C-alpha positions as CSV (number, residue, x, y, z in Angstrom):
1,M,-7.5,8.7,18.3
2,N,-6.3,6.7,21.6
3,E,-3.1,7.0,23.4
4,S,-1.2,3.9,22.4
5,M,-1.7,4.8,18.7
6,E,-0.3,8.4,19.3
7,E,2.5,6.8,21.1
8,A,3.2,4.5,18.3
9,I,3.2,7.4,15.5
10,L,5.6,9.3,17.6
11,Y,8.1,6.6,18.0
12,A,7.8,5.5,14.5
13,K,8.2,9.2,13.4
14,K,11.4,9.6,15.6
15,Y,12.9,6.1,14.6
16,I,12.7,6.8,10.8
17,E,14.1,10.4,11.5
18,D,16.9,9.1,13.3
19,L,17.6,6.4,10.7
20,L,17.6,9.1,7.9
21,S,20.2,11.1,9.9
22,F,22.6,8.2,9.5
23,F,22.5,9.0,5.8
24,G,23.2,12.5,6.5
25,L,19.3,13.4,6.0
26,N,18.1,15.6,8.8
27,T,14.4,16.2,7.7
28,D,11.1,16.5,9.4
29,V,8.9,13.4,8.3
30,Y,5.2,13.8,8.3
31,A,3.5,11.0,10.4
32,T,-0.2,10.4,10.6
33,T,-2.8,7.6,10.4
34,E,-5.8,7.6,8.0
35,D,-7.5,4.2,8.7
36,K,-6.7,3.9,12.5
37,E,-4.4,0.8,11.8
38,V,-1.8,1.9,9.5
39,I,0.9,4.7,10.6
40,E,1.7,6.8,7.5
41,L,5.3,8.1,7.5
42,D,5.8,10.6,4.6
43,I,9.4,11.7,3.9
44,P,9.5,14.9,2.0
45,S,11.5,15.1,-1.2
46,T,15.2,15.5,-0.9
47,H,18.3,14.8,-3.0
48,L,18.1,11.4,-1.4
49,N,14.8,10.7,-3.3
50,G,16.2,7.8,-5.4
51,F,18.4,6.5,-2.8
52,L,15.5,6.1,-0.3
53,I,13.0,4.7,-2.8
54,G,15.4,2.2,-4.3
55,Q,14.9,-0.1,-7.5
56,R,11.2,-0.5,-7.8
57,G,10.6,0.9,-4.3
58,D,12.8,-1.9,-2.8
59,T,14.4,0.2,-0.2
60,L,11.2,2.0,0.6
61,R,9.8,-1.6,1.6
62,A,13.0,-2.1,3.6
63,L,12.7,1.0,5.5
64,Q,8.7,0.2,6.2
65,F,9.9,-3.3,7.5
66,T,12.4,-1.9,9.8
67,V,10.0,0.8,11.3
68,S,7.5,-1.9,11.8
69,T,9.7,-4.4,13.3
70,A,11.1,-1.9,15.9
71,L,7.5,-1.1,16.8
72,K,6.9,-4.9,17.1
73,N,10.1,-5.0,19.3
74,Q,8.8,-2.1,21.4
75,N,5.5,-4.1,22.1
76,Y,3.3,-1.5,20.6
77,S,0.1,-2.9,19.4
78,Y,0.1,-0.8,16.3
79,T,2.7,-2.2,13.9
80,R,1.4,-1.6,10.4
81,V,3.4,1.1,8.6
82,N,3.3,2.7,5.2
83,V,6.4,4.6,4.4
84,D,6.3,7.1,1.3
85,V,8.9,9.2,-0.3
86,A,8.0,12.5,-2.1
87,G,4.7,11.1,-2.9
88,Y,6.5,8.2,-4.9
89,K,3.9,5.4,-3.6
90,K,1.0,7.5,-4.1
91,Q,1.9,8.2,-7.5
92,H,2.5,4.7,-8.4
93,N,-0.9,3.5,-6.5
94,E,-2.6,6.0,-8.7
95,R,-0.9,4.4,-11.8
96,V,-1.8,0.7,-10.7
97,A,-5.5,2.1,-10.3
98,K,-5.4,3.9,-13.6
99,Q,-4.2,0.5,-15.4
100,A,-6.8,-1.5,-13.5
101,E,-9.7,0.5,-15.0
102,E,-8.7,-0.9,-18.5
103,W,-8.9,-4.5,-16.9
104,F,-12.2,-3.5,-15.2
105,A,-13.5,-2.5,-18.8
106,E,-12.4,-5.5,-20.4
107,V,-14.0,-8.0,-17.9
108,K,-17.4,-5.9,-17.9
109,S,-17.5,-6.1,-21.6
110,S,-16.3,-9.8,-21.9
111,G,-18.2,-11.0,-19.0
112,Q,-15.1,-13.2,-18.6
113,P,-12.8,-13.4,-15.6
114,K,-9.1,-12.0,-16.0
115,N,-6.0,-13.2,-14.4
116,L,-3.4,-10.4,-13.7
117,Q,0.2,-10.9,-13.5
118,P,1.8,-11.7,-9.9
119,M,2.1,-8.3,-8.3
120,S,3.2,-7.0,-4.6
121,A,0.7,-7.2,-1.9
122,S,0.2,-3.2,-2.1
123,D,-0.5,-3.4,-5.6
124,R,-3.1,-6.0,-5.1
125,R,-4.7,-3.9,-2.4
126,V,-4.9,-1.2,-4.8
127,I,-6.7,-3.1,-7.5
128,H,-9.1,-4.8,-4.7
129,K,-10.1,-1.6,-3.4
130,A,-10.6,0.1,-6.9
131,A,-12.7,-3.0,-8.2
132,E,-15.3,-2.2,-5.4
133,D,-16.1,1.1,-7.3
134,Y,-16.8,-0.6,-10.6
135,G,-19.2,-3.4,-9.3
136,L,-16.7,-6.1,-9.9
137,T,-15.2,-8.8,-7.4
138,T,-11.3,-9.7,-7.1
139,E,-9.8,-12.4,-5.4
140,S,-6.1,-13.0,-4.8
141,V,-5.0,-16.5,-5.7
142,G,-1.7,-18.3,-5.6
143,E,1.2,-18.5,-3.0
144,G,4.3,-16.2,-2.7
145,R,5.7,-14.6,-5.6
146,E,3.0,-16.3,-7.7
147,R,0.1,-14.5,-5.9
148,H,-2.2,-12.7,-8.1
149,I,-5.4,-11.2,-8.7
150,V,-8.5,-12.7,-10.7
151,I,-11.0,-10.0,-11.5
152,K,-14.5,-11.6,-11.8
153,P,-17.8,-9.9,-13.1
154,V,-20.6,-9.9,-10.5
155,A,-23.0,-12.5,-11.2
156,E,-26.4,-11.0,-11.9
157,P,-29.3,-12.2,-9.3
158,K,-31.6,-14.5,-10.9
159,D,-34.5,-13.3,-9.4
160,A,-34.5,-9.8,-10.5
161,E,-37.2,-10.1,-13.3
162,E,-39.9,-9.0,-11.1
């Protein structure tokens, strides 16, 4: 890991811990990076879980945006941040991936593309990633709040009859 990523992680960790202390929560946030681009900040489970997560993860996304903006304002080259509280996002992503398996099976058996309901960018990312394991292709289409995924069967190569 290069030095600037390490510095960005430390800055993000201290920033979120300072922010949490304003709400009376003095806790150690676990900070790491998995894919060398996104800073992962895991806030442990406390009595403020519901407050920090917010309705459908709204507060979580706001915390993420705030930390990312702070990194940009300090001119860090690493500004993508993923904030999770008590494994909420991890469990949510597992539920999305499990639901996607049903959609993948449907597309495989019918051979027809399937349009999904509009969803958040993070949910779309989970589905795009999961589709790779099923040999299907996915595409995000639409703009803004109407952006959604289309799951498509992979076309079989025409010259595979040798």
